[in-house]
C-alpha positions in Angstrom: -3.5 5.4 -79.8 -6.3 6.5 -77.1 -5.6 9.7 -76.9 -5.2 10.0 -80.0 -9.0 9.4 -80.8 -10.6 10.4 -77.5 -11.2 13.8 -76.0 -9.7 15.4 -74.1 -6.3 15.0 -75.5 -7.1 14.3 -79.0 -7.4 18.0 -80.2 -4.3 18.9 -78.3 -2.7 16.1 -80.4 -4.0 17.2 -83.2 -2.3 19.9 -83.6 1.2 18.1 -83.1 0.5 14.8 -85.4 -1.3 14.2 -88.4 -2.1 10.6 -88.1 -3.5 7.8 -91.0 -3.7 3.7 -90.4 -2.3 1.0 -92.5 -0.3 -2.0 -92.4 2.1 -2.7 -90.6 4.4 -3.7 -93.0 2.8 -0.4 -95.1 4.0 1.6 -91.8 7.4 0.8 -92.0 7.5 1.4 -96.5 6.2 5.0 -95.6 8.7 5.9 -93.0 11.4 4.5 -94.4 10.9 6.4 -97.7 10.1 9.6 -96.0 6.5 9.6 -96.6 5.7 9.5 -92.9 8.2 10.9 -89.2 6.6 8.4 -87.3 5.2 4.5 -87.5 4.6 1.8 -85.3 6.7 -0.4 -87.4 7.9 -4.5 -87.4 10.9 -4.8 -85.8 12.4 -6.3 -88.9 11.8 -3.2 -90.6 14.1 -1.1 -88.4 17.5 0.7 -89.9 20.3 2.5 -88.9 18.8 5.5 -90.1 15.1 5.1 -87.8 15.1 5.8 -84.1 13.6 3.5 -81.9 11.4 5.7 -79.1 11.5 4.2 -75.7 8.8 3.2 -73.9 6.3 1.3 -75.9 6.0 -2.0 -78.2 3.8 -4.4 -78.8 5.0 -7.5 -77.4 4.1 -10.7 -75.3 5.4 -12.2 -72.0 2.8 -15.4 -73.5 0.7 -16.3 -75.9 0.2 -14.2 -77.9 -2.8 -15.8 -80.3 -3.0 -12.9 -82.6 0.2 -14.9 -84.6 -0.7 -18.4 -85.1 2.1 -21.2 -87.1 -1.2 -23.9 -88.4 0.3 -27.4 -89.0 -1.7 -29.9 -91.3 -0.8 -33.4 -89.0 -3.0 -35.9 -90.9 -4.3 -37.2 -87.7 0.1 -38.0 -86.5 0.9 -37.9 -83.1 4.4 -37.5 -83.5 6.2 -34.3 -81.0 6.0 -31.1 -81.8 8.9 -30.5 -83.4 9.0 -33.7 -85.5 6.0 -32.3 -87.0 7.4 -28.9 -87.9 10.2 -30.8 -89.2 8.0 -32.7 -92.1 6.3 -29.0 -93.3 7.9 -28.5 -96.6 6.1 -25.2 -97.5 4.2 -22.9 -95.7 1.6 -20.0 -97.0 2.6 -16.6 -95.1 0.5 -13.6 -94.8 2.5 -10.8 -95.3 0.6 -8.5 -93.5 4.1 -8.6 -91.0 7.7 -8.8 -92.1 9.1 -9.6 -88.4 6.2 -12.6 -87.8 7.7 -14.4 -91.3 11.3 -13.3 -90.0 10.2 -15.5 -86.7 8.6 -18.1 -88.9 12.0 -18.5 -90.8 14.1 -18.6 -87.0 11.7 -21.3 -86.3 12.5 -23.2 -88.9 16.1 -22.4 -90.1 17.6 -22.1 -86.4 15.7 -23.8 -84.3 14.8 -26.9 -85.9 17.1 -26.8 -88.6 14.9 -27.1 -92.1 14.4 -25.0 -94.9 11.1 -24.8 -96.0 9.2 -23.0 -98.9 7.7 -19.9 -98.1 4.6 -18.4 -100.8 2.9 -14.9 -100.1 -0.7 -16.1 -100.5 -3.8 -13.9 -99.3 -4.8 -14.4 -95.6 -7.6 -17.2 -96.0 -6.2 -20.2 -94.0 -8.6 -23.0 -95.7 -7.2 -21.7 -99.1 -3.4 -21.0 -97.8 -3.6 -24.9 -96.2 -5.1 -26.4 -99.7 -1.6 -25.0 -101.5 0.5 -25.8 -98.3 1.7 -27.6 -95.3 1.2 -25.1 -92.9 0.1 -21.5 -92.6 1.3 -18.5 -91.0 -1.7 -16.0 -90.0 -1.3 -12.8 -88.8 -3.6 -10.3 -86.4 -7.1 -10.4 -86.9 -7.1 -13.1 -89.4 -5.6 -15.5 -87.0 -7.8 -14.7 -84.3 -10.5 -15.5 -86.3 -9.0 -18.9 -87.2 -8.6 -19.2 -83.4 -12.6 -18.9 -83.4 -13.4 -20.8 -86.5 -11.1 -24.3 -85.4 -13.6 -26.2 -85.6 -14.8 -25.0 -89.1 -11.3 -24.8 -90.4 -10.1 -28.4 -89.3 -13.6 -30.1 -90.9 -12.5 -28.9 -94.1 -8.6 -29.2 -93.8 -8.6 -32.3 -91.9 -6.8 -32.9 -88.1 -3.7 -29.3 -87.7 -1.3 -28.1 -85.2 -2.2 -25.0 -84.0 1.5 -23.3 -82.8 1.4 -19.8 -81.2 4.8 -17.9 -82.7 5.0 -16.0 -80.0 4.8 -19.2 -77.2 7.4 -20.6 -79.7 10.3 -18.1 -79.7 9.7 -17.4 -75.6 10.0 -21.0 -75.2 13.1 -21.8 -77.7 15.2 -18.5 -76.0 13.8 -17.7 -72.3 13.0 -13.9 -73.9 9.5 -11.9 -74.3 8.3 -11.7 -78.0 8.0 -8.3 -79.5 6.2 -7.7 -82.7 6.6 -3.3 -83.3 8.0 -0.3 -82.0 7.6 3.1 -82.5 10.2 4.5 -85.1 10.9 7.9 -85.9 13.1 9.8 -89.0 15.3 12.0 -86.2 15.8 14.4 -88.8 12.0 14.5 -88.7 12.3 16.3 -84.8 14.3 19.3 -85.8 11.6 21.0 -87.5 8.3 19.8 -85.7 8.7 18.8 -81.8 10.9 17.9 -79.3 11.7 14.1 -78.6 10.5 14.2 -74.7 7.2 15.8 -75.9 7.4 13.0 -78.7 8.0 10.5 -75.8 5.7 11.7 -73.3 3.1 12.0 -75.6 3.2 8.2 -76.9 3.4 6.9 -73.4 0.7 8.6 -72.0 -1.7 7.6 -74.8 -0.9 4.1 -74.2 -1.5 4.3 -70.2 -4.7 6.0 -71.1 -5.1 2.9 -72.7 -5.0 0.6 -70.3 -7.3 2.6 -68.0 -9.8 2.5 -70.6 -9.8 -1.4 -71.9 -13.4 -1.7 -71.2 -14.3 0.8 -73.5 -12.1 -0.4 -76.2 -13.8 -3.6 -76.4 -17.3 -2.0 -76.7 -15.8 0.1 -79.7 -14.1 -3.1 -81.3 -17.0 -5.5 -80.5 -18.6 -4.0 -83.5 -15.8 -4.2 -85.9 -14.5 -7.6 -85.7 -16.4 -11.3 -85.9 -14.5 -11.9 -81.8 -16.7 -12.7 -78.9 -16.1 -9.4 -77.0 -14.9 -11.6 -74.0 -11.6 -12.6 -76.6 -11.0 -9.1 -77.4 -10.7 -8.0 -73.2 -8.4 -11.2 -72.8 -6.2 -10.1 -75.9 -5.9 -6.2 -74.9 -5.1 -7.6 -71.0 -3.1 -10.8 -71.1 -1.8 -11.4 -74.4 -0.4 -8.3 -75.5 2.7 -6.4 -73.2 3.4 -2.8 -73.4 6.0 -1.6 -72.7 9.7 -1.7 -74.1 11.5 -2.9 -71.3 15.6 -4.3 -71.4 14.1 -7.6 -71.7 12.3 -6.5 -75.1 15.2 -4.3 -76.5 17.5 -7.5 -75.6 14.4 -9.8 -77.5 15.0 -7.8 -80.5 19.0 -7.7 -80.6 18.6 -11.6 -80.2 16.3 -12.1 -83.3 18.0 -9.5 -85.3 21.0 -11.2 -84.7 19.2 -14.4 -85.6 17.8 -13.4 -88.6 21.3 -11.6 -89.9 22.9 -15.2 -89.5 20.2 -16.9 -91.6 20.5 -13.8 -94.4 16.6 -13.5 -93.5 17.3 -9.6 -92.5 20.6 -7.3 -92.9 22.5 -6.9 -89.8 22.1 -3.7 -88.3 22.7 -1.8 -85.0 19.9 -0.5 -83.0 19.5 3.1 -82.9 17.6 4.9 -79.9 15.9 8.3 -79.6 
């Protein structure tokens, strides 16, 4: 979003876009209900009525750190899979439908188990009091990593799993969280597809060039060290919708449809 927030291009883009911010799941709701024309939405929310805008993605090629599955172990030293198979109840932050769907695929497809998923506010200590595992997304996940020792003092020993790393290890594909999606009919009365693609990709590229300034801006907004933010933006997140990322989205949607987690749908591209 660099160009949308900073000069010199923000004034020009303000003539073409009216931007507001909300949770990923709510971005999808607004787009699907035609209250928005364009949204950065979880891949679980894609439908055939929406077109994926080429070029940009929120993805990872290794650990993403902002999607954490925390499992109470009671001090056990069993294998990761065996400890996961013992999970009967997962407390989930519902900020992103995709992350919950990834977790369901992990348990049901890769492990052959079917734990109960219960939505709960993103408080790891409260979540682990009521469940065997907690799924944290975004800032709460990063904050939990920073406060890992305090959480384990209260909740006992835990297994900390990066959900992106679990997907990458088990499929050999990148992990993808979100893509830009547009209602194609909106373009007929506003801007061309070419201009839309160029605006989004140029803004992404400008953000990558200005990571240092982004770290300065965000270090005052979230209780995470500046170096953690820098590492997250430069090492954990991958910003390009590559052919491998598209294959990953297709695989994710196919697995989710097989399990009945998401409806089967064909991907549509702008």
